[in-house]
C-alpha positions as CSV (number, residue, x, y, z in Angstrom):
1,X,48.6,112.3,74.9
2,X,45.8,110.3,76.7
3,X,43.5,110.7,73.6
4,X,46.2,109.7,71.5
5,X,47.2,106.6,73.5
6,X,43.7,105.6,73.8
7,X,43.2,105.7,70.0
8,X,45.5,103.0,69.2
9,X,44.1,100.8,71.6
10,X,40.5,101.3,70.3
11,X,41.9,101.0,66.9
12,X,43.7,97.6,67.9
13,X,40.4,95.9,69.7
14,X,38.3,96.9,66.6
15,X,41.2,94.9,64.4
16,X,41.1,92.2,67.1
17,X,37.2,91.7,66.6
18,X,37.6,92.0,63.1
19,X,40.3,89.3,62.9
20,X,38.4,86.9,65.0
21,X,35.3,87.5,62.9
22,X,37.3,86.6,59.8
23,X,38.6,83.8,61.3
24,X,35.2,82.2,61.9
25,X,34.2,83.0,58.2
26,X,37.3,81.3,57.1
27,X,36.6,78.2,58.9
28,X,33.0,77.9,57.6
29,X,34.2,78.6,54.0
30,X,37.1,75.8,54.3
31,X,34.1,73.2,55.6
32,X,31.7,74.2,52.7
33,X,34.9,73.7,50.1
34,X,35.5,70.2,51.7
35,X,31.7,69.5,51.5
36,X,31.9,70.7,47.9
37,X,34.9,68.8,47.1
38,X,33.3,65.6,48.4
39,X,29.9,66.3,46.7
40,X,32.1,66.7,43.2
41,X,34.1,63.5,44.0
42,X,31.1,61.3,44.5
43,X,29.5,62.6,41.4
44,X,32.4,61.6,39.2
45,X,31.8,58.7,36.7
46,X,34.2,56.3,38.5
47,X,33.6,52.6,39.8
48,X,32.5,52.1,43.3
49,X,35.0,49.6,43.3
50,X,38.1,52.1,43.4
51,X,35.8,55.2,45.2
52,X,36.6,55.9,49.0
53,X,34.4,58.8,50.4
54,X,36.7,61.1,52.5
55,X,37.3,59.7,55.8
56,X,35.8,63.0,57.4
57,X,32.4,62.1,56.0
58,X,32.5,58.5,56.8
59,X,33.3,59.7,60.4
60,X,30.3,61.8,60.3
61,X,27.8,59.3,58.7
62,X,29.2,56.3,60.9
63,X,26.1,55.7,62.8
64,X,23.3,56.3,59.9
65,X,25.1,53.9,57.9
66,X,25.0,51.3,60.4
67,X,21.6,52.0,61.1
68,X,20.5,51.0,57.4
69,X,21.7,47.8,56.5
70,X,19.6,47.9,53.0
71,X,22.0,50.3,51.8
72,X,24.9,47.6,52.2
73,X,23.9,46.1,48.9
74,X,24.2,49.5,47.1
75,X,28.0,48.8,46.3
76,X,26.9,45.6,44.9
77,X,24.2,46.8,42.7
78,X,26.6,49.6,41.2
79,X,29.2,47.0,41.0
80,X,26.9,45.0,38.5
81,X,26.7,48.4,36.5
82,X,30.6,49.5,36.9
83,X,32.8,50.2,33.8
84,X,33.8,46.7,33.5
85,X,30.5,45.2,33.2
86,X,29.5,47.6,30.6
87,X,32.3,46.5,28.2
88,X,31.3,44.0,25.6
89,X,31.5,40.4,26.7
90,X,33.1,38.2,24.3
91,X,32.3,34.5,23.9
92,X,34.0,31.8,22.4
93,X,31.5,30.8,20.0
94,X,28.1,31.9,18.7
95,X,26.6,29.0,20.3
96,X,27.9,29.8,23.8
97,X,26.4,33.4,23.1
98,X,23.0,32.1,22.3
99,X,23.2,29.9,25.4
100,X,24.0,32.6,27.5
101,X,21.0,35.0,25.9
102,X,18.6,32.0,26.4
103,X,19.4,31.3,29.9
104,X,19.0,34.9,30.7
105,X,15.6,35.2,28.9
106,X,14.3,31.8,30.6
107,X,15.3,33.6,34.0
108,X,13.5,36.6,33.4
109,X,10.4,34.7,32.2
110,X,10.7,32.3,35.2
111,X,11.2,29.0,33.4
112,X,13.6,26.5,33.4
113,X,16.2,26.3,30.3
114,X,15.7,23.2,28.3
115,X,19.2,21.5,27.6
116,X,17.8,19.7,24.5
117,X,17.1,23.1,22.9
118,X,20.5,24.7,24.0
119,X,22.5,21.6,22.6
120,X,20.9,22.8,19.0
121,X,22.4,26.5,19.2
122,X,25.2,26.9,16.8
123,X,23.9,23.8,14.5
124,X,22.0,25.6,11.9
125,X,18.9,23.6,12.9
126,X,16.4,24.0,15.6
127,X,14.2,20.9,16.0
128,X,11.5,21.0,18.8
129,X,9.7,18.0,17.3
130,X,7.0,16.8,20.0
131,X,8.5,19.2,22.9
132,X,5.3,20.6,23.1
133,X,6.5,23.7,24.8
134,X,4.4,26.3,26.3
135,X,4.3,29.9,25.1
136,X,6.8,31.2,27.4
137,X,9.2,28.5,26.6
138,X,8.9,29.3,22.8
139,X,9.1,33.2,23.4
140,X,12.7,32.6,25.0
141,X,13.6,30.6,22.0
142,X,12.1,33.1,19.5
143,X,14.9,35.5,20.8
144,X,17.8,33.4,20.1
145,X,16.3,32.5,16.7
146,X,15.8,36.1,15.6
147,X,19.7,36.4,16.1
148,X,21.2,33.2,15.0
149,X,22.4,34.4,11.3
150,X,23.5,30.7,10.8
151,X,20.3,29.2,11.1
152,X,19.0,27.3,8.0
153,X,16.1,25.1,9.3
154,X,13.2,25.2,11.7
155,X,11.1,22.4,12.6
156,X,8.4,22.7,15.5
157,X,6.4,19.8,14.5
158,X,4.1,18.6,17.2
159,X,4.0,22.0,19.0
160,X,0.6,23.6,19.2
161,X,1.1,27.3,17.7
162,X,-1.1,30.1,17.5
163,X,-1.5,33.1,15.3
164,X,0.8,34.6,17.5
165,X,3.3,32.2,17.4
166,X,3.0,32.5,13.3
167,X,3.8,36.2,13.8
168,X,7.0,35.6,15.9
169,X,7.9,32.9,13.2
170,X,7.4,35.2,10.3
171,X,9.3,38.0,11.7
172,X,12.0,35.5,12.2
173,X,11.9,34.6,8.6
174,X,11.9,38.3,7.6
175,X,14.9,39.1,9.6
176,X,17.0,35.9,9.1
177,X,17.2,35.2,5.3
178,X,19.4,32.2,5.6
179,X,16.5,30.0,6.7
180,X,15.5,27.7,4.0
181,X,13.4,24.8,5.7
182,X,10.3,25.2,7.5
183,X,8.6,22.3,9.0
184,X,5.0,22.7,10.7
185,X,3.6,19.4,10.9
186,X,1.0,18.7,13.6
187,X,0.6,22.3,15.0
188,X,-3.0,22.9,14.5
189,X,-2.7,25.6,12.0
190,X,-6.2,25.3,10.6
191,X,-8.0,28.9,10.9
192,X,-6.2,32.1,12.0
193,X,-2.7,30.6,12.1
194,X,-2.8,29.3,8.3
195,X,-4.3,32.6,7.2
196,X,-1.4,34.7,9.1
197,X,1.5,32.4,7.5
198,X,-0.4,32.7,4.0
199,X,-0.3,36.5,4.3
200,X,3.5,36.4,5.0
201,X,4.5,33.9,2.5
202,X,2.7,35.4,-0.3
203,X,5.3,38.2,0.4
204,X,8.2,36.4,1.4
205,X,10.8,35.1,-0.9
206,X,13.5,33.2,0.7
207,X,12.0,29.9,2.0
208,X,12.5,26.8,-0.2
209,X,10.9,23.9,1.6
210,X,7.6,24.3,3.5
211,X,5.9,21.5,5.1
212,X,2.6,22.1,6.6
213,X,1.1,18.5,6.6
214,X,-1.2,17.0,9.0
215,X,-2.7,20.1,10.3
216,X,-6.5,19.4,9.7
217,X,-6.9,21.8,6.8
218,X,-10.4,21.6,5.3
219,X,-12.0,23.3,2.3
220,X,-12.4,26.5,4.4
221,X,-8.3,27.0,4.8
222,X,-8.2,26.0,1.2
223,X,-8.0,29.7,-0.2
224,X,-5.1,30.5,2.2
225,X,-3.3,27.5,0.9
226,X,-4.1,28.6,-2.6
227,X,-2.4,31.7,-1.5
228,X,0.7,30.3,-0.6
229,X,0.7,28.3,-4.0
230,X,-0.2,31.3,-6.1
231,X,1.9,34.3,-4.8
232,X,4.9,32.8,-3.4
233,X,7.9,32.6,-5.6
234,X,10.7,30.6,-3.9
235,X,8.9,27.3,-2.6
236,X,10.0,24.4,-4.7
237,X,8.9,21.8,-2.2
238,X,5.4,22.0,-0.6
239,X,3.8,19.0,1.6
240,X,0.1,19.4,2.2
241,X,-0.3,15.8,2.8
242,X,-2.8,14.1,5.7
243,X,-4.9,17.1,5.6
244,X,-8.9,17.3,4.7
245,X,-8.6,19.0,1.4
246,X,-11.7,18.2,-1.0
247,X,-13.5,19.9,-3.5
248,X,-10.9,22.6,-2.8
249,X,-8.8,20.9,-5.0
250,X,-10.3,22.9,-8.0
251,X,-8.8,26.1,-6.0
252,X,-5.5,24.5,-5.6
253,X,-5.3,23.3,-9.2
254,X,-6.0,26.9,-10.3
255,X,-2.9,28.4,-8.4
256,X,-1.1,25.4,-9.6
257,X,-1.7,26.5,-13.2
258,X,0.7,29.7,-13.0
259,X,3.1,28.6,-10.5
260,X,6.6,28.4,-11.7
261,X,8.5,27.3,-8.6
262,X,7.2,24.3,-7.2
263,X,8.6,21.2,-8.3
264,X,7.4,18.7,-5.7
265,X,3.8,18.5,-4.3
266,X,2.6,16.1,-1.9
267,X,-1.3,15.9,-1.6
268,X,-1.3,12.5,-0.5
269,X,-3.8,11.4,2.7
270,X,-6.5,14.2,1.6
271,X,-10.2,13.9,0.4
272,X,-9.4,14.6,-3.3
273,X,-12.3,13.1,-5.4
274,X,-14.7,13.9,-8.0
275,X,-14.3,17.8,-8.4
276,X,-11.1,18.0,-6.3
277,X,-9.4,15.5,-8.4
278,X,-10.4,17.0,-11.7
279,X,-9.5,20.3,-10.3
280,X,-6.0,19.0,-9.5
281,X,-5.6,17.4,-12.9
282,X,-6.8,20.6,-14.7
283,X,-3.9,22.3,-12.6
284,X,-1.4,19.8,-13.8
285,X,-2.3,20.2,-17.6
286,X,-1.3,24.0,-17.6
287,X,1.7,23.7,-15.1
288,X,5.2,23.6,-16.7
289,X,7.5,23.1,-13.5
290,X,6.0,20.3,-11.6
291,X,8.4,17.2,-11.4
292,X,6.8,15.1,-8.6
293,X,3.3,15.0,-7.8
294,X,2.0,12.6,-4.9
295,X,-1.8,12.2,-4.7
296,X,-1.7,8.7,-3.1
297,X,-4.6,7.7,-0.7
298,X,-7.3,10.0,-2.2
299,X,-9.9,8.7,-4.7
300,X,-9.2,9.8,-8.0
301,X,-11.3,6.7,-9.3
302,X,-12.7,7.0,-13.0
303,X,-13.7,11.0,-13.1
304,X,-10.1,12.0,-11.7
305,X,-7.9,9.4,-13.8
306,X,-10.2,10.5,-17.1
307,X,-8.9,14.1,-16.5
308,X,-5.5,13.0,-15.2
309,X,-5.2,11.2,-18.6
310,X,-6.0,14.1,-20.8
311,X,-3.7,16.2,-18.7
312,X,-0.8,14.2,-19.1
313,X,-1.1,14.3,-23.0
314,X,-0.6,17.9,-22.7
315,X,2.0,18.2,-19.9
316,X,5.4,17.8,-20.7
317,X,7.5,18.1,-17.6
318,X,6.3,15.8,-14.8
319,X,8.5,12.7,-14.2
320,X,6.8,11.1,-11.1
321,X,3.2,10.6,-10.1
322,X,2.2,8.5,-6.9
323,X,-1.6,7.1,-7.4
324,X,-1.4,4.3,-4.8
325,X,-4.8,3.5,-3.3
326,X,-6.9,5.9,-5.6
327,X,-9.8,3.4,-6.2
328,X,-8.3,2.9,-9.6
329,X,-10.4,0.1,-11.4
330,X,-9.8,-1.3,-14.9
331,X,-11.9,1.4,-16.6
332,X,-10.3,4.4,-14.9
333,X,-6.7,2.8,-16.0
334,X,-7.8,2.5,-19.4
335,X,-8.6,6.3,-19.0
336,X,-5.3,6.9,-17.6
337,X,-3.2,4.7,-20.1
338,X,-4.2,7.3,-22.8
339,X,-2.1,9.9,-20.8
340,X,0.8,7.8,-19.7
341,X,1.4,6.3,-23.4
342,X,1.3,9.7,-24.8
343,X,3.8,11.5,-22.4
344,X,7.5,11.4,-23.1
345,X,8.6,12.9,-19.6
346,X,6.9,10.6,-17.4
347,X,9.5,8.2,-16.0
348,X,7.8,6.9,-12.9
349,X,4.2,5.8,-11.8
350,X,3.2,4.2,-8.8
351,X,-0.2,2.4,-8.6
352,X,0.2,0.5,-5.9
353,X,-3.0,-1.0,-3.7
354,X,-5.6,-0.2,-6.5
355,X,-8.2,-2.9,-7.7
356,X,-6.5,-3.5,-11.0
357,X,-7.1,-7.0,-12.3
358,X,-4.4,-9.6,-13.1
359,X,-5.7,-9.6,-17.0
360,X,-5.4,-5.6,-16.8
361,X,-1.8,-5.7,-15.7
362,X,-0.8,-7.5,-19.1
363,X,-2.8,-4.9,-21.1
364,X,-1.2,-2.4,-19.3
365,X,2.4,-3.7,-20.4
366,X,1.2,-4.1,-24.1
367,X,0.3,-0.8,-24.1
368,X,3.4,0.5,-22.8
369,X,5.5,-1.7,-25.1
370,X,3.8,-0.6,-28.2
371,X,3.6,3.0,-27.4
372,X,6.3,5.0,-29.2
373,X,5.7,8.0,-27.1
374,X,5.7,6.5,-23.8
375,X,8.7,7.3,-21.6
376,X,8.0,5.2,-18.5
377,X,10.8,3.6,-16.9
378,X,9.3,2.3,-13.7
379,X,5.9,0.8,-12.9
380,X,5.0,0.1,-9.3
381,X,2.1,-2.2,-8.8
382,X,3.0,-3.6,-5.2
383,X,0.0,-5.5,-3.9
384,X,-1.5,-6.2,-7.5
385,X,-1.6,-9.8,-8.7
386,X,-0.8,-10.3,-12.4
387,X,-1.8,-12.8,-14.8
388,X,0.5,-15.4,-16.7
389,X,1.2,-13.2,-19.8
390,X,2.9,-10.3,-17.6
391,X,6.3,-11.9,-17.1
392,X,6.7,-12.8,-20.9
393,X,6.0,-9.0,-21.7
394,X,8.0,-8.0,-19.0
395,X,11.2,-9.5,-20.2
396,X,10.4,-8.3,-23.9
397,X,10.1,-4.7,-22.5
398,X,13.2,-4.9,-20.5
399,X,15.3,-6.5,-23.5
400,X,14.8,-3.4,-25.5
401,X,15.1,-0.6,-22.8
402,X,15.5,0.0,-19.4
403,X,12.2,-0.9,-17.3
404,X,11.5,-1.9,-13.8
405,X,8.1,-3.2,-12.4
406,X,7.2,-4.1,-9.2
407,X,4.1,-6.5,-8.6
408,X,3.1,-8.9,-6.0
409,X,3.0,-12.2,-7.3
410,X,2.7,-14.0,-10.9
411,X,-0.2,-16.5,-11.6
412,X,1.1,-20.1,-12.4
413,X,0.8,-21.1,-16.0
414,X,0.0,-24.6,-16.1
415,X,-3.9,-25.9,-16.4
416,X,-5.6,-27.5,-14.0
417,X,-6.0,-27.0,-10.1
418,X,-3.7,-24.4,-8.7
419,X,-2.1,-26.1,-5.4
420,X,-0.2,-24.5,-2.5
421,X,-1.7,-21.1,-2.8
422,X,-0.4,-18.6,-0.2
423,X,-3.8,-17.0,1.2
424,X,-2.3,-13.8,1.9
425,X,-1.7,-13.6,-1.9
426,X,-4.8,-14.7,-3.0
427,X,-6.9,-11.9,-5.0
428,X,-9.6,-12.2,-1.7
429,X,-12.4,-9.5,-3.0
430,X,-16.2,-10.1,-3.3
431,X,-16.2,-13.3,-5.2
432,X,-19.4,-11.8,-7.6
433,X,-16.6,-8.8,-8.1
434,X,-14.1,-11.7,-9.1
435,X,-16.9,-12.7,-11.6
436,X,-17.6,-9.2,-13.1
437,X,-13.3,-8.8,-13.4
438,X,-13.2,-12.3,-15.3
439,X,-15.5,-11.3,-18.0
440,X,-14.8,-7.9,-18.0
441,X,-12.8,-8.2,-21.3
442,X,-15.0,-10.9,-23.0
443,X,-18.7,-11.1,-23.0
444,X,-20.6,-13.2,-20.6
445,X,-21.5,-15.5,-23.3
446,X,-18.0,-15.8,-24.5
447,X,-16.7,-16.7,-21.1
448,X,-19.2,-19.7,-20.5
449,X,-18.9,-20.9,-24.1
450,X,-15.0,-21.0,-23.4
451,X,-15.5,-23.6,-20.3
452,X,-18.7,-25.3,-21.3
453,X,-17.1,-28.2,-22.6
454,X,-20.0,-30.6,-22.5
455,X,-22.1,-28.1,-24.6
456,X,-24.8,-28.2,-21.8
457,X,-25.2,-24.3,-21.8
458,X,-24.2,-25.0,-18.0
459,X,-21.3,-25.0,-15.8
460,X,-21.0,-27.4,-13.2
461,X,-19.1,-26.5,-9.8
462,X,-15.9,-28.0,-11.3
463,X,-16.0,-26.3,-14.5
464,X,-16.7,-23.1,-12.5
465,X,-13.6,-23.9,-10.3
466,X,-11.5,-24.5,-13.3
467,X,-12.8,-21.3,-14.9
468,X,-11.7,-18.9,-12.1
469,X,-8.2,-20.8,-11.7
470,X,-7.5,-20.7,-15.4
471,X,-8.2,-17.2,-15.8
472,X,-6.0,-16.2,-13.0
473,X,-8.1,-16.0,-10.0
474,X,-7.5,-18.4,-7.1
475,X,-10.7,-19.0,-5.4
476,X,-11.5,-20.4,-2.0
477,X,-14.0,-23.0,-1.4
478,X,-16.0,-20.7,0.7
479,X,-15.7,-17.9,-2.0
480,X,-16.8,-20.4,-4.7
481,X,-19.7,-21.4,-2.5
482,X,-20.9,-17.6,-2.5
483,X,-20.5,-17.7,-6.4
484,X,-22.6,-20.8,-7.0
485,X,-25.4,-19.4,-4.7
486,X,-25.6,-16.4,-6.5
487,X,-25.6,-17.8,-10.0
488,X,-27.2,-21.3,-9.2
489,X,-30.8,-19.7,-9.2
490,X,-32.6,-23.2,-9.8
491,X,-30.4,-24.7,-7.1
492,X,-29.6,-27.9,-9.4
493,X,-25.6,-27.4,-9.0
494,X,-25.2,-26.2,-12.2
495,X,-24.7,-22.6,-13.4
496,X,-27.3,-21.9,-16.2
497,X,-27.3,-18.0,-15.8
498,X,-29.0,-16.5,-18.8
499,X,-29.4,-19.7,-20.7
500,X,-32.0,-18.1,-23.1
501,X,-29.5,-15.3,-23.7
502,X,-26.9,-17.6,-24.5
503,X,-28.9,-19.4,-26.9
504,X,-30.2,-16.1,-28.4
505,X,-26.7,-15.0,-28.8
506,X,-25.6,-18.1,-30.5
507,X,-28.5,-17.6,-33.1
508,X,-27.3,-13.8,-33.5
509,X,-23.8,-15.2,-34.4
510,X,-25.1,-17.8,-36.9
511,X,-27.2,-15.2,-38.7
512,X,-24.4,-12.9,-39.0
513,X,-22.3,-16.1,-40.6
514,X,-25.0,-17.0,-42.7
515,X,-25.3,-13.2,-44.0
516,X,-21.6,-13.2,-45.0
517,X,-21.9,-16.2,-46.8
518,X,-24.7,-15.3,-48.8
519,X,-23.3,-11.6,-49.3
């Protein structure tokens, strides 16, 4: 019995010990389970705004959190990446979106946003003329421009651009097909920048107007300029004015021969003279698309005008040409008239500020009025004095067809001394050159015979003064003194220039007359 009684107690003790051990394991498993739950909860994709750790963990880590204040910003940092911030931000307009993007990029680059730049977002035009932005400021602007699908015009004039900047601009043009106008005046593009731009534009066909004037391009840059003209198939308006292109006009002319897009080309204020001017003229001869050519303030002179006159005979598309300030004297004008009078498409020609004489102006009108092929409607001779025959000829032409002429003044018709001459309008060039112009269309002998009223084979000071005024050249006293000092070789107060030649000329004329009578 004792054995039987003791057995249960032993068993009972054993079970009790077993139960105590099991309770401890259960408590540990419960704690582990709570920790796992807390860990899984913390790892869920929940916003920190709504997430609250279990109170048990907060109590356990209370002292640690208080000792590490750097972790106090964790919630704020996470809140920036919360689900709400990850949603797409809606803007009231594209301009607002571009402004926000521009501000963020400026903040990243450590620069101040430009209000003048931001005000242009959404207008379709970016014009930063003369703002002289730094490379960082330009980089912030590039980010906006490449995403602006409404952008149509870019004007970076007055900002120094490197080859790297041209690469950025090229990428913008490649991405944004709506941009049609690019203006890069005074950007210092000579050298690597123009080479980079030419390489891109030779393959791009979206730009319509390109202005790269005043960039100090010289003959070394001409191959890149010619590449744009020769290979680009979209640019119709090209401005290359105010550069230093000279003999490279040959390259530009060759590129112009086969170009079928450019209708307006501005080459004014360059160094085109001699071979360069001839090269442009030869390119114009073969071109079939150019409508407006501006080559003012160059040096076409006789050689260029001779080549241009020949080109105009064969060209059938050009309608306007600007040849102001090109050293066009009378012989050059005669060569140019051969093409002007034989061209039906040319309607406007500008010859302002060229050394064309007053008698030559009436000859120009005579050639225009008698030519059946000439289609000229506007003649601009601003700054050029015309002679007394000009106005009647102009009226006759205007009675027959629409024709406009611009000129400086018309000299008086009456004989005798010309009074009240405006000094600003007097033909104030070298007096000896005036004398040359006077006899340009008559031999020297004829000029002297015309005004030598007393048949003394000489001209007095008064007769010479009258000769100048009668032929349409008002002359000042000082200028007359210079002429007399040059022509009065024996200082007797009369001009007896080449008297022996005059007498021999008279004898030659008399011999011709006598031969005709005897024949």
